[in-house]
C-alpha positions as CSV (number, residue, x, y, z in Angstrom):
1,M,2.6,239.6,150.6
2,A,2.8,240.8,154.3
3,R,-0.3,241.3,156.4
4,S,-0.6,244.7,157.7
5,R,-3.0,246.9,159.5
6,K,-4.2,250.2,158.3
7,S,-4.9,251.6,161.8
8,S,-3.9,251.2,165.4
9,L,-6.2,249.9,168.1
10,A,-6.3,253.4,169.7
11,T,-6.9,255.3,166.5
12,A,-9.7,252.7,165.3
13,A,-11.4,253.0,168.6
14,A,-11.3,256.8,168.7
15,N,-12.4,257.1,165.0
16,T,-15.1,254.5,164.6
17,I,-17.0,254.2,168.0
18,I,-19.1,256.9,169.3
19,T,-20.8,256.6,172.7
20,E,-24.0,258.4,173.5
21,P,-23.9,258.9,177.2
22,S,-27.6,259.4,177.4
23,S,-28.5,256.0,175.8
24,S,-25.3,254.1,176.1
25,V,-25.5,252.8,172.4
26,L,-22.6,251.8,170.6
27,F,-22.3,252.6,166.9
28,I,-19.9,251.0,164.3
29,D,-18.7,253.0,161.5
30,P,-19.3,250.8,158.5
31,A,-16.5,252.3,156.4
32,V,-13.9,251.2,158.9
33,N,-13.6,248.0,160.9
34,P,-13.5,249.2,164.6
35,L,-10.7,246.4,165.2
36,G,-8.5,247.3,162.3
37,P,-9.2,244.6,159.7
38,L,-6.2,242.8,158.3
39,I,-5.6,243.5,154.7
40,D,-3.1,242.3,152.2
41,S,-0.7,245.0,151.3
42,E,3.0,245.5,150.5
43,P,5.1,246.7,153.5
44,E,5.0,250.4,153.8
45,D,8.2,252.6,153.7
46,Q,10.7,250.4,155.7
47,G,12.8,253.5,156.4
48,N,10.1,254.9,158.7
49,Q,10.2,252.0,161.0
50,N,11.7,252.4,164.4
51,N,14.9,250.7,165.7
52,N,12.9,248.1,167.5
53,D,11.4,246.9,164.1
54,N,14.8,246.7,162.4
55,E,16.1,244.6,165.2
56,L,13.2,242.4,165.0
57,N,13.7,241.9,161.4
58,E,17.4,241.3,161.7
59,D,16.8,238.7,164.3
60,N,14.2,236.9,162.2
61,D,16.1,237.1,158.9
62,T,15.5,233.4,158.1
63,I,11.7,233.9,158.2
64,E,10.2,234.7,154.9
65,E,8.7,238.2,154.4
66,S,5.2,236.8,153.9
67,N,5.4,235.2,157.5
68,V,6.3,238.4,159.3
69,L,3.8,239.9,161.4
70,E,4.0,243.6,161.4
71,I,3.4,245.5,164.6
72,P,1.5,248.8,165.1
73,A,3.7,251.6,165.9
74,E,2.0,252.4,169.4
75,F,2.7,248.7,170.3
76,A,6.3,248.5,169.3
77,H,7.8,249.3,172.8
78,E,5.1,247.5,174.8
79,R,6.3,244.4,176.8
80,G,5.2,241.2,175.3
81,I,4.0,242.2,171.9
82,I,7.4,241.9,170.1
83,S,7.9,238.4,171.7
84,A,4.3,237.5,170.6
85,A,4.8,238.5,167.2
86,Q,8.2,236.5,166.9
87,S,6.4,233.5,168.3
88,A,3.5,233.8,165.7
89,A,6.0,234.5,162.7
90,A,8.0,231.6,163.8
91,A,4.8,229.3,164.0
92,A,3.7,230.5,160.6
93,A,7.1,229.7,159.1
94,A,7.2,226.1,160.6
95,A,3.7,225.5,159.2
96,E,4.8,226.6,155.8
97,I,7.8,224.4,156.0
98,T,5.7,221.4,157.1
99,T,3.4,221.7,154.2
100,A,6.0,222.3,151.6
101,G,6.8,219.6,149.2
102,P,10.1,218.1,148.2
103,T,10.9,221.1,145.9
104,G,9.8,223.6,148.4
105,G,6.3,224.1,146.8
106,A,3.0,223.5,148.5
107,S,2.3,219.9,148.6
108,S,-1.2,218.5,147.3
109,Q,-3.6,218.5,150.0
110,P,-5.0,215.0,151.0
111,E,-8.7,214.4,150.2
112,P,-11.0,215.0,153.1
113,P,-12.3,211.9,154.9
114,L,-15.8,210.6,154.0
115,F,-18.7,210.0,156.2
116,E,-21.7,208.1,155.5
117,I,-24.1,208.2,158.7
118,A,-27.4,206.4,159.1
119,V,-29.7,206.9,161.9
120,G,-32.3,204.3,162.4
121,D,-33.9,201.4,164.4
122,P,-35.8,203.6,166.8
123,V,-36.7,201.6,170.0
124,K,-38.8,202.8,173.0
125,V,-37.1,202.2,176.2
126,G,-38.7,202.6,179.8
127,E,-42.2,203.1,181.0
128,L,-44.6,206.0,181.4
129,A,-43.1,209.2,182.1
130,S,-39.5,207.8,182.1
131,S,-39.7,206.4,178.5
132,Y,-37.7,207.7,175.7
133,T,-36.6,206.5,172.3
134,V,-33.1,205.3,171.4
135,Y,-31.8,205.3,167.7
136,S,-29.0,203.4,166.3
137,V,-26.2,205.5,164.7
138,H,-24.2,203.6,162.0
139,T,-21.1,205.5,160.7
140,H,-18.9,204.4,158.0
141,T,-15.9,206.7,157.5
142,T,-12.5,206.7,155.9
143,S,-11.0,209.0,158.6
144,P,-7.9,207.8,160.4
145,A,-8.9,209.5,163.6
146,Y,-11.4,206.6,164.3
147,R,-10.5,203.2,165.6
148,Y,-12.7,201.5,162.9
149,S,-14.0,202.2,159.6
150,D,-17.4,200.9,160.3
151,F,-19.4,201.1,163.7
152,I,-22.7,201.4,165.4
153,V,-23.7,203.1,168.7
154,T,-27.0,203.8,170.3
155,R,-28.1,207.3,171.1
156,R,-31.0,209.1,172.5
157,Y,-32.5,212.5,171.6
158,R,-30.7,214.3,174.4
159,D,-27.3,213.2,173.2
160,F,-28.0,215.0,169.8
161,R,-28.8,218.2,171.8
162,W,-25.5,217.7,173.6
163,L,-23.5,217.5,170.4
164,Y,-25.1,220.5,169.1
165,H,-24.4,222.8,172.1
166,Q,-20.8,221.4,172.1
167,L,-20.1,222.3,168.6
168,N,-21.6,225.7,169.1
169,N,-19.2,226.3,172.0
170,N,-16.2,224.9,170.2
171,H,-16.7,226.7,166.8
172,P,-17.9,230.4,167.2
173,G,-19.0,231.7,164.0
174,I,-19.9,228.5,162.3
175,I,-23.4,227.7,161.4
176,I,-24.1,224.3,163.3
177,P,-27.0,222.4,162.0
178,A,-29.5,221.8,165.0
179,P,-31.5,218.8,165.9
180,P,-35.3,219.1,165.6
181,E,-37.1,220.8,168.5
182,K,-38.4,219.0,171.8
183,Q,-41.8,217.7,171.8
184,T,-43.8,216.2,174.9
185,V,-47.2,215.5,173.0
186,G,-47.1,212.6,170.6
187,R,-43.5,211.9,170.8
188,F,-44.1,208.2,170.4
189,D,-46.3,208.5,167.2
190,E,-44.8,206.7,164.4
191,S,-45.0,209.4,162.1
192,F,-43.3,211.8,164.5
193,I,-40.4,209.3,165.4
194,E,-39.9,208.8,161.5
195,G,-39.6,212.5,161.1
196,R,-37.2,213.1,163.9
197,R,-35.1,210.1,162.8
198,A,-34.7,211.7,159.3
199,A,-34.0,215.1,160.8
200,L,-31.2,213.5,163.2
201,E,-29.7,211.9,160.2
202,R,-29.3,214.9,158.1
203,M,-28.0,216.8,160.9
204,L,-25.2,214.3,161.4
205,N,-24.5,214.1,157.8
206,K,-24.3,217.7,157.4
207,V,-21.9,218.1,160.3
208,S,-19.6,215.4,159.1
209,R,-19.4,217.0,155.7
210,H,-18.2,220.3,157.1
211,P,-14.3,220.5,156.8
212,L,-13.8,221.9,160.3
213,L,-16.7,220.3,162.3
214,Q,-15.7,216.6,161.0
215,T,-12.6,216.8,163.0
216,D,-14.2,218.1,166.3
217,P,-13.2,215.8,169.2
218,D,-16.8,215.8,170.7
219,L,-18.3,214.6,167.2
220,K,-15.6,211.7,167.7
221,I,-16.9,210.9,171.2
222,F,-20.7,211.0,169.9
223,L,-20.0,208.7,166.9
224,E,-17.8,206.0,168.4
225,S,-18.1,206.1,172.2
226,D,-19.6,202.9,173.6
227,S,-20.1,204.7,177.1
228,L,-21.1,208.3,176.1
229,N,-22.1,209.3,179.5
230,S,-19.0,208.2,181.3
231,D,-16.8,209.9,178.5
232,I,-18.7,213.1,178.7
233,K,-18.2,213.3,182.6
234,L,-14.5,212.3,182.3
235,K,-14.2,215.1,179.6
236,D,-15.9,217.6,181.7
237,R,-13.6,216.9,184.6
238,T,-10.6,217.3,182.7
239,A,-11.8,220.5,181.2
240,A,-12.7,221.8,184.5
241,A,-9.3,221.1,186.1
242,D,-7.4,222.6,183.0
243,H,-9.6,225.7,183.3
244,H,-8.8,226.0,186.8
245,Y,-5.2,225.5,186.3
246,R,-5.1,228.2,183.3
247,S,-7.1,230.6,185.5
248,T,-4.8,230.2,188.4
249,D,-1.7,230.7,186.2
250,Q,-3.2,233.7,184.7
251,A,-4.2,235.2,188.0
252,K,-0.7,234.9,189.2
253,S,0.7,236.5,186.1
254,A,-1.8,239.3,185.8
255,G,-2.6,240.1,189.4
256,G,-5.8,238.2,189.3
257,I,-7.2,240.7,187.0
258,I,-7.1,239.6,183.5
259,G,-9.2,236.7,182.6
260,A,-9.2,234.2,179.7
261,I,-9.4,235.6,176.2
262,G,-13.1,235.4,174.9
263,T,-14.7,235.7,178.4
264,A,-17.9,237.9,177.9
265,F,-18.3,241.2,179.6
266,S,-21.6,242.7,180.2
267,I,-22.3,246.2,178.8
268,N,-25.3,248.4,179.7
269,G,-26.1,249.4,176.4
270,K,-27.5,248.4,173.0
271,F,-25.6,247.1,170.0
272,V,-26.5,248.9,166.8
273,E,-25.2,247.3,163.6
274,T,-24.1,249.5,160.9
275,D,-22.1,247.2,158.8
276,E,-23.9,247.2,155.4
277,W,-23.0,243.5,154.7
278,F,-24.6,242.3,157.9
279,I,-27.5,244.7,157.8
280,D,-28.4,243.2,154.3
281,K,-27.9,239.6,155.3
282,R,-30.0,240.2,158.6
283,S,-32.8,241.5,156.6
284,Y,-32.4,238.7,154.2
285,I,-32.4,236.1,157.0
286,D,-35.6,237.8,158.6
287,A,-37.4,237.7,155.4
288,L,-36.5,234.1,154.5
289,D,-37.5,233.0,158.0
290,I,-41.0,234.5,157.5
291,Q,-41.4,233.0,154.1
292,L,-40.2,229.6,155.1
293,R,-42.5,229.5,158.1
294,A,-45.5,230.6,155.9
295,L,-44.5,227.8,153.5
296,S,-44.2,225.1,156.3
297,K,-47.7,226.3,157.5
298,A,-49.3,226.0,154.2
299,L,-47.5,222.4,153.4
300,D,-48.9,221.2,156.8
301,T,-52.3,222.2,155.7
302,V,-52.0,220.3,152.5
303,I,-50.6,217.3,154.4
304,I,-53.8,217.6,156.7
305,Q,-56.0,217.8,153.7
306,R,-54.5,214.7,152.1
307,K,-55.1,212.9,155.5
308,E,-58.6,213.9,155.4
309,L,-59.0,213.0,152.0
310,A,-57.7,209.5,152.6
311,D,-60.0,209.2,155.5
312,N,-63.0,210.3,153.4
313,T,-62.0,208.0,150.6
314,A,-61.7,205.1,153.1
315,D,-65.4,205.9,154.2
316,F,-66.5,205.9,150.6
317,A,-64.9,202.8,150.0
318,A,-66.5,201.3,153.0
319,T,-70.0,202.3,151.9
320,L,-69.4,200.9,148.4
321,T,-68.6,197.6,150.0
322,L,-71.9,197.5,151.9
323,L,-73.5,198.5,148.8
324,S,-72.1,195.5,146.8
325,E,-73.2,193.1,149.4
326,V,-76.9,193.9,149.2
327,E,-77.1,194.5,145.4
328,L,-79.0,191.5,143.6
329,S,-77.4,192.1,140.3
330,R,-74.3,190.1,140.2
331,P,-72.7,192.1,137.5
332,L,-73.5,195.4,139.2
333,S,-72.4,194.1,142.6
334,T,-69.0,192.9,141.0
335,A,-68.4,196.5,139.6
336,V,-69.3,198.3,143.0
337,S,-67.1,195.9,144.8
338,G,-64.3,196.5,142.4
339,L,-64.7,200.3,142.6
340,A,-64.5,199.9,146.5
341,E,-61.3,198.0,146.1
342,V,-59.9,200.8,143.9
343,E,-60.8,203.5,146.3
344,N,-59.1,201.7,149.1
345,R,-56.0,201.6,147.0
346,I,-56.3,205.4,146.2
347,R,-56.8,205.9,150.0
348,D,-53.3,204.3,150.7
349,L,-51.8,206.6,147.8
350,H,-53.1,209.6,149.6
351,E,-51.7,208.5,152.9
352,R,-48.3,207.7,151.5
353,Q,-48.1,211.0,149.4
354,G,-48.7,212.9,152.6
355,L,-46.0,211.1,154.4
356,Q,-43.6,211.6,151.4
357,D,-44.4,215.5,151.4
358,M,-43.5,215.4,154.9
359,L,-40.3,213.6,154.6
360,T,-39.0,215.4,151.6
361,L,-40.2,219.0,151.1
362,G,-41.4,219.4,154.7
363,D,-38.1,218.3,156.4
364,T,-35.9,220.5,154.2
365,I,-38.2,223.5,155.2
366,D,-37.9,222.6,158.8
367,E,-34.3,221.9,158.6
368,Y,-33.6,225.5,157.1
369,I,-35.9,227.1,159.6
370,R,-33.7,225.7,162.2
371,L,-30.5,226.7,160.3
372,I,-31.8,230.2,160.2
373,D,-31.9,230.2,164.1
374,S,-28.4,228.9,163.9
375,I,-27.3,231.8,161.7
376,K,-29.0,234.2,164.2
377,T,-26.8,232.5,166.8
378,V,-23.5,233.2,165.0
379,F,-24.6,236.8,164.6
380,A,-25.1,237.0,168.2
381,Q,-21.7,235.4,168.7
382,R,-20.1,238.1,166.7
383,Q,-22.0,240.7,168.6
384,K,-20.7,239.4,171.7
385,A,-17.1,239.1,170.4
386,Y,-17.2,242.8,169.6
387,T,-18.7,243.7,173.1
388,T,-15.9,241.7,174.7
389,W,-13.1,243.5,172.8
390,Y,-14.8,246.9,173.4
391,S,-15.0,246.2,177.2
392,A,-11.3,245.0,177.2
393,D,-10.3,248.1,175.1
394,Q,-12.0,250.4,177.6
395,D,-10.2,248.6,180.4
396,L,-6.9,249.0,178.7
397,N,-7.4,252.8,178.2
398,K,-7.9,253.2,181.9
399,K,-4.8,251.4,182.9
400,Q,-2.9,253.4,180.2
401,Q,-4.2,256.6,181.7
402,A,-3.3,255.5,185.2
403,L,0.3,254.6,183.9
404,A,0.8,257.9,182.2
405,R,-0.6,259.7,185.4
406,A,1.9,258.0,187.6
407,I,4.9,258.6,185.2
408,R,3.8,262.4,185.0
409,I,3.6,262.7,188.8
410,G,6.8,261.0,189.2
411,K,6.1,259.9,192.9
412,T,5.4,256.2,192.1
413,A,8.1,253.7,193.4
414,P,10.1,251.9,190.6
415,E,8.8,248.4,191.6
416,R,5.3,249.6,191.6
417,L,5.7,251.3,188.3
418,A,7.1,248.2,186.8
419,A,4.2,246.3,188.0
420,Q,1.9,248.7,186.3
421,Q,3.9,248.6,183.0
422,D,3.5,244.8,183.2
423,E,-0.2,245.0,183.9
424,V,-0.6,247.5,180.9
425,G,1.2,244.8,178.7
426,E,-1.1,242.2,179.8
427,Y,-4.2,244.4,178.9
428,E,-2.7,245.4,175.7
429,R,-2.2,241.6,174.7
430,R,-5.6,240.6,175.5
431,A,-7.2,243.6,173.8
432,H,-5.1,242.7,170.8
433,G,-6.0,239.0,170.9
434,L,-9.9,239.9,171.1
435,R,-9.3,242.2,168.3
436,V,-8.0,239.4,166.2
437,A,-10.7,237.1,167.4
438,Y,-13.5,239.6,166.3
439,D,-11.8,239.8,162.9
440,D,-11.7,236.1,162.7
441,I,-15.4,235.6,163.6
442,C,-16.4,238.3,161.0
443,K,-14.5,236.4,158.1
444,T,-15.8,233.0,159.4
445,V,-19.3,234.2,159.5
446,K,-19.1,235.4,156.0
447,V,-17.6,232.2,154.7
448,E,-20.2,230.3,156.4
449,F,-23.0,232.4,155.0
450,D,-21.8,231.7,151.4
451,R,-21.7,228.1,152.4
452,F,-25.3,228.3,153.7
453,Q,-26.4,229.8,150.3
454,R,-24.9,227.3,148.1
455,E,-26.2,224.3,150.3
456,K,-29.6,225.8,150.5
457,I,-30.0,226.0,146.6
458,D,-28.8,222.3,146.3
459,D,-30.9,221.0,149.2
460,F,-34.0,222.6,148.0
461,R,-33.5,221.6,144.4
462,A,-33.0,218.0,145.3
463,S,-36.0,218.3,147.8
464,V,-38.3,219.7,145.0
465,E,-37.3,217.2,142.5
466,T,-37.9,214.4,144.9
467,Y,-41.4,215.9,145.7
468,L,-42.4,216.3,142.2
469,E,-41.0,212.7,141.2
470,S,-43.1,211.2,144.2
471,A,-46.3,213.3,143.0
472,V,-45.8,212.1,139.3
473,E,-45.4,208.5,140.5
474,S,-48.4,208.7,142.6
475,Q,-50.6,210.0,139.9
476,K,-49.2,207.2,137.5
477,E,-50.1,204.7,139.8
478,A,-53.6,206.1,140.4
479,I,-54.2,206.2,136.7
480,E,-53.0,202.6,136.2
481,L,-55.5,201.5,139.0
482,W,-58.2,203.3,137.1
483,E,-57.4,201.9,133.7
484,T,-57.2,198.5,135.2
485,F,-60.6,198.7,136.8
486,W,-62.0,200.1,133.5
487,D,-60.6,197.3,131.5
488,R,-61.8,194.6,133.9
489,Q,-65.3,195.9,133.8
490,G,-65.3,196.1,130.2
491,F,-66.5,199.8,130.1
492,G,-64.7,200.4,126.8
493,D,-66.2,197.4,125.1
494,V,-68.0,198.7,122.1
495,Q,-69.5,195.2,121.3
496,Q,-71.0,194.9,124.8
497,D,-72.7,198.1,124.1
498,Q,-74.3,197.3,121.0
499,N,-75.8,194.1,122.5
500,R,-77.6,195.9,125.2
501,P,-81.3,196.2,124.8
502,Q,-82.3,199.6,123.4
503,V,-84.6,201.7,125.7
504,T,-87.2,203.7,123.9
505,A,-89.2,206.5,125.3
């Protein structure tokens, strides 16, 4: 089924965008995508197509109908649009042929590569203010993109931050798992290092399980490079040279005006969201953020109270030990000493339970608080994509008006008029590309949000199960300690109670 657009760029802009001069506020009509969303529909009446469309279809009669890209009527005569559509249709046909099986049908997709990543062995490096912690990153994978199936590298915290920012830049609209926040005080405490290690491991495993992120070249560099800093510098120099070449080429072809697609433009105005889906999801995310932060604060209080209870239990055990040393009655001294030993064991249980709470439920809560921040980031990326398209469309309108005015006056030299037409064609292609980019990021955000919801349910369920199992095991161990102490002291021995002398009033 051919993909077509219901409305043109100019019609969509006129019908769905209202600009209030007094406040410079952009409103989006929720009923119509201002960029003309792609929809699946049957081709409209072929008899109404112009001659250029017929010639395009005749020239591409070897391309299946499902791969033909229809061109809006107002773009049919513009320079570059037809050739761009032909190239895109040919690329789509080639992709279909590549993926087709021996009988012409779609071949079975290969299974995605598996990744098992472990972060461990934290080691402090350096002295005083220049000290930092390095971790070993052990990767086992079935991906053919890597030189080996099993390898280990060392990384520090800032390397994880670099990977996070690179993935955000490379994949707009995708929710990127974020590393834990920076911390300057207590960053070498054992509990803090263990919590950070676990969070970094969860981050890498989530990234490696994502079907798009697992093929990212920066992830590959991060996981297997033995000289990460050198590879990053080499990559940056190569990217800078490539960007300079493309910028120079674009400047020559567009008179130095058109920049790379995706470049942000600043707009003096406030973006007002009116799409119901995004309004609902923003409200949900804000409410979830508040609830998770409240839950995290409550859990921190529980962990602190467990630590205080463990300290008080240790003080109680120490006092009992002193009492057992001065008690003259040997049976009583033995009983008090045994009670002190049990209390010390109970203290260990409280401390272990507090650490377990932090590493299970606490880490999951913190992880999803960071993921919520990542969701807000992709919402901002969508808004940026919209404002970029809007600015490009405004520039296109100005160029079209100037060209129409020059044609109407009829005093412009033919060479100058041809240059203006070429310039308008460049602006049209850029605006059209930005419109498609905005549509793509909207669809990506929705797919990613559904993925976030599914993973959230699974992760919290697993976390709560682990939390409950740990609590049950801790209580069982405490009960076993008390029962053993009870039996050893013979408190339940009925015969012993009967042999005791009776005290009469």
